[in-house]
C-alpha positions in Angstrom: 85.3 -17.4 51.7 84.3 -15.6 48.5 82.5 -18.7 47.2 80.4 -18.9 50.4 79.3 -15.3 50.0 78.4 -15.8 46.4 76.4 -19.0 47.3 74.5 -17.1 50.0 73.8 -14.2 47.6 72.4 -16.6 44.9 70.3 -18.4 47.5 68.9 -15.0 48.7 68.1 -13.8 45.2 66.3 -17.1 44.4 64.2 -16.8 47.6 63.3 -13.2 46.8 62.1 -14.2 43.3 59.4 -16.6 44.6 56.8 -14.1 45.8 57.4 -11.9 42.7 56.6 -14.8 40.4 53.4 -15.5 42.3 52.3 -11.8 41.8 53.0 -11.9 38.1 51.1 -15.1 37.7 48.1 -13.7 39.7 48.1 -10.6 37.6 48.3 -12.6 34.4 45.3 -14.8 35.4 43.3 -11.7 36.3 44.0 -10.1 32.9 43.1 -13.3 31.0 39.8 -13.5 32.9 38.9 -9.9 32.0 39.8 -10.5 28.4 37.7 -13.7 28.2 34.7 -11.9 29.8 34.9 -9.0 27.3 35.2 -11.5 24.4 31.7 -12.8 25.1 28.9 -10.2 24.6 26.4 -9.6 27.3 23.0 -11.1 26.8 20.6 -9.0 24.7 18.1 -6.8 26.5 14.8 -7.0 24.6 13.8 -3.8 22.8 10.1 -3.6 23.1 7.9 -2.5 20.2 5.8 0.6 20.0 2.5 -0.9 18.9 1.2 2.4 17.5 4.2 3.1 15.2 2.3 0.9 12.7 -1.4 0.8 13.5 -2.7 -0.3 10.1 -1.7 -1.9 6.8 -4.1 -1.6 3.9 -3.3 -5.2 3.0 -1.7 -8.1 4.8 -1.4 -10.4 1.8 -0.7 -9.9 -1.9 1.6 -10.4 -4.9 5.0 -8.8 -5.7 4.5 -5.3 -7.0 1.3 -4.5 -5.1 0.9 -1.2 -3.2 0.4 -1.3 0.5 -0.5 1.8 2.6 1.3 2.0 6.0 -0.2 4.2 8.7 1.0 5.0 12.2 1.6 7.3 15.1 4.9 8.4 16.6 5.8 9.7 20.1 8.2 12.3 18.5 7.3 14.9 15.9 8.0 13.7 12.4 10.5 15.8 10.5 13.8 15.5 8.6 15.6 15.1 11.9 13.3 12.4 13.2 11.9 10.7 10.1 10.1 7.3 10.1 12.0 4.6 8.1 10.0 1.8 6.6 11.9 -1.4 6.0 11.2 -4.7 4.3 12.6 -7.6 6.4 12.6 -11.3 6.6 11.8 -13.4 9.6 15.6 -13.7 10.2 16.6 -10.1 10.1 13.7 -8.0 11.5 14.4 -6.5 14.9 12.4 -9.1 16.8 14.1 -12.1 15.3 16.1 -14.5 17.5 19.6 -13.0 17.9 18.5 -9.7 16.5 16.4 -8.4 19.4 17.9 -5.9 21.8 19.9 -2.8 22.2 22.9 -2.2 19.9 21.2 -3.7 16.8 21.3 -1.7 13.7 18.2 -1.9 11.4 18.5 -4.5 8.7 16.5 -5.3 5.6 15.6 -3.2 2.6 14.7 0.4 3.2 11.5 1.1 1.2 10.5 4.7 2.3 11.6 7.5 4.5 8.8 9.7 5.9 9.9 13.2 6.8 6.5 14.9 6.9 3.4 14.0 8.9 -0.2 14.0 7.7 -1.3 17.5 7.2 -2.8 19.0 10.3 -0.8 16.7 12.6 2.7 16.4 13.9 3.0 12.7 14.8 0.8 10.8 12.3 2.0 9.4 9.0 0.7 7.5 6.0 2.9 6.2 3.2 2.6 3.9 0.2 5.1 1.1 -0.3 5.5 -1.4 -3.1 6.1 -5.0 -2.3 9.6 -5.8 -3.6 10.8 -8.8 -5.6 11.4 -11.8 -3.3 12.7 -15.3 -4.2 9.8 -17.3 -2.8 6.3 -17.0 -1.2 6.7 -16.5 2.5 5.7 -14.3 5.5 7.8 -11.1 5.6 7.9 -8.1 7.9 7.1 -4.5 7.3 9.1 -2.6 9.9 8.7 1.1 11.0 11.6 2.7 12.9 12.1 6.2 14.3 15.5 6.7 15.9 14.5 8.8 18.9 18.0 9.3 20.3 19.9 9.5 17.0 22.3 6.7 17.9 21.6 4.5 14.8 20.4 1.6 16.9 17.1 0.0 17.6 15.9 0.8 21.1 12.7 0.2 23.1 9.6 2.0 21.7 11.5 3.0 18.5 10.2 0.3 16.3 7.1 -1.7 15.3 6.4 -4.4 12.7 3.5 -6.1 10.9 3.6 -9.3 8.9 2.8 -9.5 5.2 2.3 -12.7 3.2 3.7 -12.5 -0.3 1.7 -14.9 -2.6 1.5 -15.7 -6.3 -1.7 -14.1 -7.7 -3.5 -10.9 -8.5 -4.7 -7.8 -6.7 -7.4 -6.7 -6.7 -9.6 -9.7 -7.7 -12.7 -7.5 -8.5 -13.2 -4.1 -10.1 -14.3 -2.2 -13.1 -13.4 -1.6 -16.7 -10.1 0.4 -16.9 -8.9 -0.6 -13.4 -5.3 -1.7 -13.0 -4.6 -5.2 -11.7 -1.2 -6.2 -10.3 -0.1 -9.7 -11.3 2.9 -11.2 -9.6 4.6 -14.5 -8.6 7.3 -16.9 -9.7 7.7 -18.4 -13.2 9.3 -21.6 -14.4 12.1 -20.2 -16.5 14.9 -18.0 -14.9 14.7 -14.6 -16.5 11.9 -15.9 -18.8 9.1 -13.9 -20.4 5.8 -14.1 -18.7 2.6 -13.4 -20.6 -0.8 -12.4 -19.1 -4.1 -13.2 -20.8 -7.8 -12.4 -20.3 -10.1 -15.4 -20.3 -8.1 -17.3 -23.0 -4.8 -17.3 -24.9 -6.1 -15.6 -28.0 -3.6 -12.9 -29.2 -6.3 -10.2 -28.9 -6.8 -11.1 -25.3 -3.2 -10.6 -24.2 -3.1 -8.0 -21.4 0.6 -7.6 -20.9 4.0 -9.3 -20.4 7.2 -9.0 -18.3 10.5 -10.7 -17.9 11.2 -12.5 -14.7 14.2 -11.8 -12.5 17.1 -14.2 -11.9 15.2 -15.6 -8.9 12.2 -16.3 -11.2 10.1 -13.6 -9.5 8.0 -11.3 -11.7 5.4 -8.6 -11.6 3.3 -6.9 -14.2 0.4 -4.4 -14.1 -2.4 -4.9 -16.5 -5.7 -3.0 -17.3 -9.2 -4.6 -17.2 -10.6 -4.5 -20.8 -14.0 -3.2 -21.8 -16.5 -6.0 -21.7 -19.7 -7.2 -20.1 -20.0 -7.9 -16.4 -19.1 -11.4 -15.1 -16.3 -13.6 -13.7 -13.2 -13.9 -15.9 -9.9 -15.8 -15.8 -6.6 -14.0 -15.7 -4.1 -16.5 -17.1 -0.3 -16.4 -16.7 1.9 -18.3 -19.1 5.7 -19.0 -19.1 6.4 -18.1 -22.8 9.5 -20.2 -23.2 8.2 -23.4 -21.8 4.6 -22.8 -22.7 3.6 -24.0 -19.2 0.8 -22.5 -17.1 2.1 -20.5 -14.2 -1.3 -19.8 -12.6 -4.9 -18.8 -13.2 -6.9 -16.4 -11.0 -10.5 -15.3 -11.2 -11.5 -11.6 -11.6 -15.1 -10.3 -11.0 -15.9 -7.5 -13.4 -18.5 -5.1 -11.8 -20.7 -2.4 -13.4 -19.8 1.2 -12.9 -21.2 4.7 -13.8 -19.5 8.1 -13.8 -21.1 11.5 -13.8 -19.8 14.7 -15.4 -20.1 17.1 -13.6 -20.5 15.7 -10.1 -21.8 19.0 -8.7 -24.6 20.9 -10.5 -27.7 23.1 -10.2 -31.3 22.3 -11.1 -31.8 22.1 -14.9 -28.1 21.5 -15.5 -27.2 18.7 -18.0 -25.3 15.7 -16.6 -23.4 13.2 -18.8 -23.5 9.6 -17.6 -21.1 6.9 -18.8 -21.5 3.3 -17.8 -19.4 0.2 -18.2 -19.5 -3.4 -17.1 -23.3 -4.0 -17.6 -24.9 -6.8 -19.6 -24.6 -6.4 -23.3 -27.3 -4.9 -25.5 -29.8 -4.2 -22.7 -32.0 -1.2 -21.8 -30.8 1.0 -18.9 -33.2 2.6 -16.4 -31.8 5.7 -14.7 -33.2 7.0 -11.4 -32.3 9.7 -8.8 -33.0 9.5 -5.1 -31.9 10.7 -1.7 -31.9 8.9 1.6 -32.7 9.6 5.3 -30.3 9.5 8.1 -31.5 5.9 8.7 -30.5 5.0 5.1 -34.0 4.6 3.7 -35.1 6.2 0.4 -36.7 9.6 1.2 -37.5 10.6 -2.4 -37.0 9.0 -5.8 -37.7 9.9 -9.5 -37.1 8.1 -12.8 -35.0 10.4 -15.0 -35.8 11.5 -18.5 -32.7 10.8 -20.6 -31.2 11.7 -24.0 -31.5 9.4 -25.9 -34.9 8.6 -24.5 -34.1 4.9 -24.6 -30.7 4.1 -23.2 -29.2 0.8 -24.3 -25.8 -0.8 -23.7 -23.6 -1.9 -26.6 -22.1 -5.4 -27.0 -19.5 -4.7 -24.4 -22.0 -3.6 -21.8 -21.2 0.2 -22.1 -23.4 3.2 -22.6 -23.5 7.0 -22.6 -26.4 9.3 -22.1 -27.4 12.7 -20.6 -30.2 14.0 -18.3 -31.2 17.3 -16.9 -31.3 17.8 -13.1 -34.9 18.1 -12.2 -36.1 21.3 -10.6 -39.5 20.0 -9.4 -41.2 16.7 -8.9 -44.9 16.6 -8.3 -44.8 20.3 -7.8 -42.2 19.9 -5.0 -38.9 21.7 -5.4 -35.8 19.6 -5.7 -33.7 21.1 -2.9 -30.0 21.4 -2.7 -28.1 18.4 -1.2 -26.6 15.0 -1.9 -28.3 12.6 -4.2 -27.7 9.2 -5.7 -27.9 8.4 -9.4 -28.6 4.7 -10.1 -28.4 2.8 -13.4 -30.0 -0.7 -13.7 -30.0 -3.0 -16.7 -32.7 -5.7 -17.5 -30.7 -8.4 -15.7 -30.7 -6.4 -12.5 -27.0 -5.4 -12.7 -26.7 -1.9 -11.1 -24.3 0.8 -10.2 -24.5 4.1 -8.4 -22.7 7.5 -8.3 -23.1 10.6 -6.1 -24.5 13.9 -7.4 -24.4 17.1 -5.3 -27.0 19.8 -6.1 -25.8 23.2 -4.9 -23.2 25.9 -5.4 -20.0 25.0 -7.0 -16.8 26.4 -8.4 -14.9 25.3 -11.6 -11.3 25.7 -12.5 -10.0 26.3 -16.0 -7.5 24.7 -16.6 -7.8 22.1 -13.9 -4.0 21.4 -13.9 -0.8 22.9 -15.1 2.8 23.9 -14.0 3.6 26.6 -11.5 2.7 30.0 -12.9 -0.3 28.8 -14.8 -3.1 31.4 -14.8 -6.3 29.7 -13.5 -9.8 31.1 -14.0 -12.2 30.3 -11.1 -15.9 30.4 -11.9 -18.6 30.2 -9.2 -22.2 29.2 -9.7 -25.2 29.0 -7.4 -23.8 31.2 -4.6 -26.0 33.5 -2.7 -25.4 37.2 -3.0 -24.0 38.7 0.2 -25.8 41.8 1.6 -24.1 45.1 1.6 
């Protein structure tokens, strides 16, 4: 009798367990499905660019070390809370790259600049200079601007913009004047090797500068255009250890004149310095102004000191002239004028001269607390 009861109890317990096992199994399956869904991220939702965040690059191609001016507009006032970050990115890690686009992506790349102040007189415009960093090879890179509007640290729609920049081996600029700086950059042959830069030929006196390459063979060096006559010259880059030529680029040297002072009154003495003209040639100096249409309205050949102005062997000269008060009994009125210097070969350069009231500062620079004397000339006396 007792065995029959036990047998029935076991049978009952076995039958009661069947639906319980099914419930556990069902719950387990549901849990595993939820875990598997969470294990795979949802597809990215594209974060659209704000096309005005970068509206201009001063350059879109150049060597390592060159300066690029980035300009743009924001939708949020620029300050220390909402700065504009400028990043240097590759095609694989800029916010629009495959697998990078979308919400929840932190900005990557190299942070070049943080802009916390807008252009003076504005609240949402900026302009900042960046330097192209060392990279291991010539390629197309991305300059990225990002303003974190909601402060979450992630790239969102309308928070970012990008422009491409091609890094190449070469020089910038490829034309200019005596004394200008030229950035030379690229990739040498020897890892960490010394790079030498020459003007026109490899004579020791024509060496412009040198720099050591990085471990990735990239290098940059800034050189100064020497004083010489106008023309097209070669900038030569040599790997010092191997003696091999890295590259040669042409540079056009242009004539230039400078005036001191640039604002004056009638009968004042102006000093003119010129460079980059043909060597040992006479210079003719003239002064003129133009109409609104750009045609010459009035012109006069200037009397100089010395009377005959001649360039030296390097195409340079210095002379003075007095600002004319009259020409053919006509008063030289206040306004903006152009001073032009021309050599016998027709090489010319111009500079602007303003005739009118001016102020001068002495000294023109100094630390905080410096006492500055302000002198005014040519101003009209106020009545009263």
